[in-house]
Every structure is written in C-alpha cells, then in structure tokens.
ZAMI-470705 format. One record per residue (C-alpha): residue in one letter; y, x, z. Coordinates in pm, whole numbers, plus 50000, padded with zeros to 5 digits. Each point is the difference from the previous one (the first is absolute). Example, Ala and Ser with C-alpha at 12.3 -4.5 7.8 and 13.67 -1.06 7.14 Angstrom:
<pts>
A495505123050780
S503445013749934
</pts>
This chain:
<pts>
M597659502642675
I502124971750052
D501854985849677
K503705001550083
K500184970949790
V498174983150173
V502095008950324
Q503164993049814
N498844963749917
L499464990650354
V502825014450136
E502494979449701
E497504965550035
W501425006150428
L503385009549861
K500324962149804
D500544982050329
N502385029950139
D503425011649955
Y498675032750030
F499605024349625
L497675024849947
V501005039249972
D497125015649970
V495865006049995
S497945029150031
V496425004750029
S499035033750030
A496835018149956
D498454997050316
D501054959950019
K503105005050194
I502394964349922
V503445004149998
V501684969749979
E503954996650043
I501884973149986
D503644991250053
H502644968150064
A503704995649990
D500074997150331
G497555028250123
V496135001550082
W498924983450278
I496425014750209
D498114960049987
D500734999949615
C498625035049960
V496984991550212
E499634966949841
L499615014249677
S497635028050086
K497424966750172
F500714988649642
I498925027549793
E497315010450270
D498654960949940
H499605002049670
L498545039149985
N495945008150076
R499675021250257
D496545001649875
E499935008749708
E503555027250011
D501395017350341
Y503525002550025
E502875012150168
L503024970449977
E503535007450083
V502544972149944
G503795005050055
S504085005049885
A500975023249743
G501885014950233
L504035007550071
G500905027549825
Q497115001849762
P501034997549613
F500124972649841
K496424988049819
V500954969249802
P503124978849877
Q500264978750283
Q500885025550294
Y502595008049736
I500994959750009
N499804998850425
H502345029950048
V502994988649757
G502805008150237
D498405027050197
D500815041650023
V497235015349770
E498925035349848
V499435003849658
L498225030849893
S500995002649623
P497965004249733
E501835040149975
G499155002650368
K503844993050143
K500294979550316
V502334973150003
K500304975950289
G502304972749993
V499664958149991
L497514981949797
K501914978449816
S498034980049775
V496474994849871
N499174990849598
E496595012149992
P499335026049815
E503815015850100
F501614997050359
T503395012950093
V501255020250299
T503525001450100
T501065035650094
I503355013550161
Q500855033649833
K503025017750006
V501894994849685
K503375024349852
N501824981149712
E502415012649823
G503015008550143
D498664991750331
K500985033250204
R496214996050237
P496854980549968
H499494963550131
N496954985950107
E499274973649731
E497304973649977
I497845008849709
D496814974949852
L496865020949897
S497024979449803
F496525014350032
N496554987949884
M497514996250246
N497165015149745
E502065032149989
V501565007150313
K497735022450235
Y500374979250285
V502274971350169
K500034995950413
Y501894980350240
L501905022150238
L499974986650362
K503294997850159
V499985017350341
</pts>
C-alpha cells in the first residue's frame, strides 16, 4: 500500500514553487490516491496535470499499482484547511454550528482558529413596534463547527 505521507511530501515539494496550497490527500486501501489543492484565484487544469505528472514521476509503478486523481477542492464543498477561510473573507458562506443550526452570512474575518460571520437578523429593541433587520457578528471556532462552505451566487 502506498504511504499517504510519501504522497503528501511529494505534493508539498511541488507546492513550494507554486501559489497553491494543499487541502487534502487520501489513499484508499486499493491504492486510489486523491489529491485536492486550491488557490486564491481558482485551480487550473494545466496545474493539476503538472502535479499529477510530478507525483507519477516520483512513484514507482513497478512496485505499486495505483490510481491517481488530482483536482481542486471544489466550490460549495466544506472548507478543510484555514487557508480556504482566509481566501473567502468577504464572501457569502454557510456555517453549520456545533448545535446543528445553519447560519448564512458574509465571512468577515479569520483569526485562526476563530472566524467571524456577519449575518442579518431581525431584532426588536425595547420600545420598538416592529422588528428591524440588523447586522450581527457571530464568532465560531473552526474546530467546533460541523462545516463551513462557500455559497455560490446565482
């Protein structure tokens, strides 16, 4: 079986000369290797091909038969690493809180492991006849939320 750490080290070596960052590496029991990378400006297919060739050049097919898939983390997928939070500051996100409540808002700031989302909530102040919309900042811990993902604007 191919060692995940070997693949991860190869990816990190390739990343040294690029603006990409590693999101995830997985190796299944049947040696299917899946590498997910990301970039602030998106992932280009040419770079995925280049990384794939780099990995293949450093693994020996005579010793291990494997399947290799290199791609982007994917829009709309939950964030896996802090750099994804940083890249999406100012964007609309959906957070599933530890209590299971969905919160939608704008990712305002990231101060690892904390992040803040600005939401619009109806608030009724004492003396008001009707509630009004107000911006509320909610803070979360990356390690405690169930997920955070970028919301595509249609």
